[in-house]
C-alpha positions in Angstrom: -2.1 -9.0 -6.6 -0.4 -7.8 -3.5 2.4 -5.2 -3.8 4.7 -5.0 -0.7 7.8 -3.1 0.2 9.1 -0.6 2.7 7.9 3.0 2.8 8.8 5.0 -0.3 9.8 1.9 -2.3 7.3 2.8 -5.0 4.4 0.6 -4.2 1.7 3.1 -5.0 3.4 4.2 -8.2 3.8 0.7 -9.5 0.2 -0.3 -8.4 -1.3 2.7 -10.2 0.6 1.9 -13.4 -0.4 -1.8 -13.2 -4.0 -0.8 -12.6 -3.9 1.5 -15.7 -2.4 -1.2 -17.9 -4.6 -4.1 -16.6 -7.9 -2.2 -15.7 -7.8 -3.9 -12.3 -8.9 -1.7 -9.4 -6.1 -0.5 -7.1 -6.8 -0.5 -3.3 -4.4 1.6 -1.4 -4.5 0.0 2.0 -3.5 3.1 3.9 -6.9 4.6 3.1 -8.6 1.6 4.7 -6.3 1.2 7.7 -5.7 4.7 9.1 -8.4 7.0 10.4 -8.4 10.7 9.5 -6.5 11.4 12.8 -4.0 8.6 12.0 -5.3 6.0 14.5 -4.9 2.5 13.2 -7.7 0.0 13.0 -7.8 -2.7 15.7 -6.1 -5.9 14.5 -9.4 -8.0 14.4 -11.1 -5.2 12.4 -8.2 -4.9 10.0 -8.4 -8.7 9.3 -12.1 -8.4 8.6 -11.7 -5.4 6.3 -9.0 -7.1 4.3 -11.2 -10.2 4.0 -14.0 -8.1 2.6 -11.6 -6.3 0.1 -10.0 -9.6 -1.0 -13.4 -11.2 -1.7 -13.6 -9.3 -4.9 -12.6 -11.1 -8.1 -9.8 -8.7 -9.1 -7.7 -6.2 -7.2 -4.3 -4.8 -6.7 -3.6 -4.2 -3.0 -0.9 -1.6 -2.3 0.4 -1.5 1.2 2.9 -2.6 3.8 1.9 -1.5 7.2 4.9 -2.8 9.0 4.3 -3.9 12.6 0.6 -3.2 12.3 0.1 -5.4 9.3 -1.7 -8.7 9.0 -0.8 -10.2 5.6 -2.7 -13.6 5.8 -6.1 -12.4 4.6 -4.8 -10.9 1.4 -2.0 -13.4 0.7 -4.6 -16.2 1.0 -6.5 -14.8 -2.0 -3.6 -13.2 -4.0 -2.6 -14.8 -7.3 0.6 -12.7 -7.5 2.8 -11.0 -4.9 5.3 -8.3 -5.9 8.0 -7.4 -3.4 9.9 -4.1 -4.0 13.0 -4.9 -2.1 15.1 -1.8 -2.4 17.9 -0.6 -0.1 16.9 1.5 2.9 19.0 4.4 1.6 17.1 4.4 -1.7 13.8 4.5 0.1 15.0 7.3 2.4 16.1 9.3 -0.7 12.6 8.7 -2.4 10.8 9.8 0.8 12.9 13.0 1.0 12.4 13.8 -2.6 8.7 13.1 -2.4 8.4 15.4 0.7 10.3 18.1 -1.1 8.1 17.8 -4.2 4.9 18.0 -2.1 6.2 21.0 -0.2 7.2 22.8 -3.5 3.7 22.2 -4.9 2.0 23.5 -1.8 0.8 20.0 -0.9 2.6 19.7 2.4 4.3 16.6 3.6 
C-alpha cells in the first residue's frame, strides 16, 4: 500500500494505524530518503532503494517527497494507493499544531 498526500495531511498517522490493524510493516520513506543532515538521495539511488523496499511481500509506504519523489518503483508493486487530498489550509493548520505540540513537549520542531 502506498499512502500519499501533502505535508501534514496525516500520512504517517494513517499508515501507523493501518499497520497496527493489519500487522503490515510501515515504511516511513523520509527515513530512507533524507540523510541526518537533510541531504536527499540522488535520484538513481532513490529509485534503487524503493525497488528494494517494494520487493517485500507486504508493506505500507508512507511518504510524498514532492519534487524529489519518484513514484514509479512503489506504484508498480502497490496493490492499493491511498491519497489524502486535504485542502492546503487544513495541512498548514495541522503542521502548525504539530509544531506547537512538539515544542510544548520539549521535542522541538
